[in-house]
C-alpha positions, 0 to 999 in steps of 0.5 A: 658555257661560262663565256656566255655568262659574262658576254654573249659577244665573247661567246660568239667570238670564241665559237668562231675562233674554235671553228677556225682552229678546228678547220685549220687542224683539218688541213694541218693535223700535225700542227698540234702538239702531242698530249703527254699522258701515262695512260696508253688509251690516250696515246696519239691525243694531240692538242691545239690552243683555240686561236685568240683564246689561249686558255682553251685547248682542243683535244683530238686524234689524227686517224688514217682517214679523219680527225676525231675531235675529242673535246675542248677544255678551258685550261684552268681545269685539271686537264689531265683529269678531264681528258682521262674521262674520255 
């Protein structure tokens, strides 16, 4: 993890905030924004910024009885290309 290379404290803070974000999505799954994509296999994918880390995005799909968390990406990456690899 790149955050850990700069600061182990930042890495632990990120992990804590990512967990908070994911727990929040488990309670309010519609709070994330739809991920715009031309690829039909990505229909239904939603995104939510990691709390206090606006360059990191959680990707997930709301299912009938669960939430499937797909990936967390740093916003500086070409997000469209990375998500299409799923």
